[in-house]
N, C-alpha and C positions, 0 to 999 in steps of 0.2 A: 536614554541611559546608554552609556558606552561600557565596554568591557573593562576599561581602565578604572571606571568608577563603580565596579560591581559591588553590590551589597553582599557581604559574606553570608547573610542569612539566606540568600538565594541558593546557596549550595546545599541547604538542608532540604531533604525530601518532604513533601506535604504529608506523607504517611510514614511512620517509622518502619513499616514492613516493605516499603518500596525498595527495589533492588537498584543500586547505583554503583557503577565501577569507575565512572569518570565524572568529576564535578564540573560545574559550569566554568570554573577558572582553569580547566585543563589539567587537573591533578588526579592521578589514579588513586582509588580507594579499594579496599578489600571487602569481600562479602563472605560470610561463612559457608554459603551454599553454592555460590557461583563464581567461576573464574573464566575469563575469555580465552586464555591460552594463545593469544595472537602475537605474532612476531612484529617487529617494526615494519617490515615490508607489508605484512597483512594490514596494519593500521593505515599505512600510506595508501593501500588499495581501497580501503573503506573511505578514506578522505576523498580520493578521486571519484568514487561512486557518489558521494554526497554532493560534490561540486557539480558533476555532470547531471545528476538528477535535478538539482535546483535550476540549472540552466535550461534543461528540457522544459521544466515547468514555467520558467520565465518567458520562454519563447511561445509556449502555448497561450499564456495570458496576453502577450503582446500581439500575437496573430489574431486573437479574438477582438482586441481593441481596434485592430486595423481592418476588421470586417472579413478576415480570411477564414475564421472559424465561427460557427454559430454559438458555441458555448465552450467553456473550459472549467474544470474543477481543480483549482490550485492545491498543491500539496505543501507549499512553503511552510516550514516549521516542523513538518512531520517526516523529513528525509531520513532521520536516524532510525525511526521505527520501521520504515520500509526497507532501507538498505540492510540494517542489522538482521531483520527477519529473512530477507531474501538471500543473503550470503550464508545464513544458517541452514538453508535447504540443500538437499543433494539433488543430483540430476534426475533421479527416478521419482522425486516428490512432485506433488501437484498443488498449485496455488489457485484459489478462487477469489478474485479481487472484487472490489466495488468499482467505482468510476474515477478514483483519484490515485490509484496505485502506480503512478508513473515511475517512481523510484524502484518499486518491486519489479515492475516490468523490465526496467533496465538490468537489474541483476539476473533476470531470467533470460537475457539475451534477445529480448524483443526490440526490434528497430524502432526508435522513437517516432520515426515517420509513420509507422503503422498505427500509432496511437491517434494520429490526426484525422484519419478517415471517418471515424465515428462522429467526431465533433464538427467535421466539415460537411458531413452528409454524403460522403463518397462510398461508404460501405458500413457494414454492421460490426466491423472488427477485422483488421487486416493481417492477422497472424494465425498460425496453426497452433492451437492449444496443445496438441500432443507433442509437437516438436519442442516446445519451450517449457512444458510443464506449467503452463500459465493460461488459465481459462480466459474467455472473452470478458470484457467489462460487463458488469451487471448494473443496469440502470434501476431496475425494480429493487426497492430498498430491502435489503436483508435476504433476498431470494437466493443469493449465492451460497449462503450457509447451508441451506438444504441440499443444494447441488454438491457441496463439499462432503457432507455426510453420506450422501448416496454414493459418491465416488469412493469414499473411504470404506463403506460397507462392501462395495464391489472388490476393492483391493484385498479385503479379508477373504472373500470367497474365491479369489484367484490364487490364494496362497502366497500373496506378496507381503504378508505381515507376520511378525513373530520371530524375526531374526535381525541381526545387526545391520544387514544390508537391505532391509525391507523398505516398503514405501510408506511415506507419511503425507498427510494432507494439511495444508494451511488454509484456513477460512478467515478472510478479512471482513471486518465491519466496523462501524463507528458507534460512538455512544448514543447517537440518535437512533440508529437501527436496533440498538439493544431493547428498545420498547416495542419492536415489531413482533408479531406472532410468529413469523417464519423463523426468526432467530431463536426464539424460545422453543419452538418445535424441534429445531436442529439440535439444540442443547439436550432436550429430552432424549431424542433418538441416539445421539452420540453416547450419552451416559449409559443408557440401557444396553446398547450394543457393544459398548467398550470400543468404539470406533477409533481408528488411528488418525485423529484429526486434532489439530491445534487451532483453537479459536483465538485470533488476534484482534482484539478490540482496540482500535486507536482512539482513545478518549481524548479528543481535541477540545473538550470542554463546552462545545456548542453544537447542538443538533439544529443546523440552520440558525434560527434566532432564539432557540430555547436552550438555556444553560443546563448542564447535566444535573444540577441541584434540583431542577424542576421535574426531572424524569425519574429519579430514584432516591430512596432514603437510606440506601446502604451502598458502600463502594461496589462497583460493578464486578470486580473479581471475586467478591464474597458470594456472588450468585452461584458460582461453580459448585460449592458445597451442597447446595440444594439439589443439584442435578447428579451428584454422586462422583465428582472428580475434582482434582486440585485446581486452585486459582492462584495467580500470582500477579502482583502489580510491579511493573518495571518502569524506570525512568525512560520514557520514550524519546527523549532528546539525547540520550546516551547510547550511541551506536554500539559500544562495547558490551554494555549490559543487555541491550536488546538481543544482540547476537548470542550471548551466553545463555540467556533464559529461553529463547526460542529454540536454539540448538538442542538444549537438554530436553525440552518438551517434545520436539520432533523425534529425538532418539527414543524417548519413552514411548511415544506412539508407535514407532516402527517395530519396537520389541513386543508390542501387543499389550502394553500396560494401560491403554485407554487414552482418553482425551485430556486436554489441559486448556484452561481459559487464561490467556495472558492479556492483561490490561496494560497497554502502553500509555503511560501518563504523559501527554504531549499537548500541543496547542496549535490550532489553526490560525496562523498569523494573518493570512489573507481572507478573502471572502469565501463563503460556502461554494459558490460558483461565480463566474464573471457577471452574472445577472443580479448578484446580491450586493447590498451596501451594509457592511457590518458596522459602520459608524452610527447607524440608527439604533442599534441595540447593545453595543459593546463599548465599555469605557476605554478611552485611549491609554490611560495609565496601566490598565491590565495588559494591553498589547505590548507596551514598552517593557513591562516587567518580564514578560516571556521572551522578548527579543534578547534580553540579557542572558538567557539560557540557550542561546542559539546552538543547534547541534553541530554546525560546521565549525564555528569559532572555537569550541572547546577541543575539537580534535586537532585543529591547527595549533592551538596553544600547546597541546601535549607534544606534538611532533617537533615544534620549535624547541621546546624545553629539552627534548631527547636528542637534538642534534640535526634534525632535517633542515637543510639549507634552502635559501630562496630560489635556487634553480628548480627544485622540484615543484614548488608552488607556481612558478612561472610556466612550467611545462603543462601543468594541469589547467591553468587559466587559458593557455593557448589552445589546448585540446577542446576546451569548452567553447571557445570562440569558433573554432572550425565546425564543431557539432551544430552550433546555433545557425551558422551560415547554411549548412546542408539542410537543416530542418526547414528554414525559411524558403529556400529555393524549391525543395520538394513539395512544400505545401502549396505554393502559388502555381506550380506546374501540375498539380494533381488533377487528372482528368475527371470529368463528370461521369457518373455511372450511366449505363444503359438502363432506362426505367424498367425494362423487362427482366433484368437480372434479379430483381427482388423475388421472382418466382422460382429461381433456379436453386436456391439454397434452403428451401423450407423443409424438404424431405430428401432422403437419400435417393429415392425413386419418385418420380412425378406421379401424382394421383390424377385420375380422370377429372375430378372437380377442379384441381389446380390448373390443369391444362386448359380447361374451359375458361377459367377466370383469366388466364394469361392471354388467351386468344381474344377475349372480349376487350381486355385492356389494350392489346396491340391494335385492334380495330379502332378503338377510341383515339389512340394517339395518331393513327394514320389519318384520321379525319382532319387533323390540323394542317396536313400537307396537301389536302385536296384543293 
């Protein structure tokens, strides 16, 4: 299905309460509770973020297929949810990602090359979380939500919450992780403590091969009420709506008004990871129907309608090509780590037991040189 043959029914949200500010055919709509307040330059900046995030993801997938990475978790289709949320954050805020938040990482100033080390086996995460307000990727499903709530509770105790310039926390997880105990424990603690955290659930409709319908009998955002705080469902393929909803939720959190659960209604167009074959469990027509709601295409249609010329789009595409070339070059030139480095970053100060284990492993490795 192409955008030129777009079925008008696709512009309708799957839930009447879903927040949408930009339809799949690139037309602005109003909402009684949310407005993005973005200028034309702001929207062009979001489009650039979307294009570059998709290109980062495409290179990660290609490098995996070429044997340069051991694995990659594609984000294609979810760019608007990540870019909108990321641009809604302020410098003092902190995000706790899963393992596919490549677009969110981009908005937090993380060099895309730094994302590759984990998937290449070169490191456990190549960026400084404190510098970027972006924690390391979490492979353990849902664990990052507890980390986020703990960080948020600490921000309260540090006096960094309860004012307009306060700190807020973003906790990312997927619909599959919503069934994890860690996530529900995090929701309990955040509700009881009124923690300044926004839970961003990117509902991409599939927890690996399990559809959301097999995991819950109620919309995910409805769960928030049981934990004592608001929940909202937003069109996760609409970068303007995601930005507006997450921005308001973060502002609410930083003022000390407690958490919010934002369910971004989106779709994982690609596989769960590069080791997955979604064709074995997902109908092709479902994928095509969601391609017609592409988050990048709708912003481009809006910009073209409002007068942005082809020169801008050509410049963004050229920047994406340059970024892709840099990512490929840096990946193949990435040095292998020293095996003993694994012992250097476990604790701030080495323990006697860790020193003993390191020495034993060094002796074991030296045996291969004898």
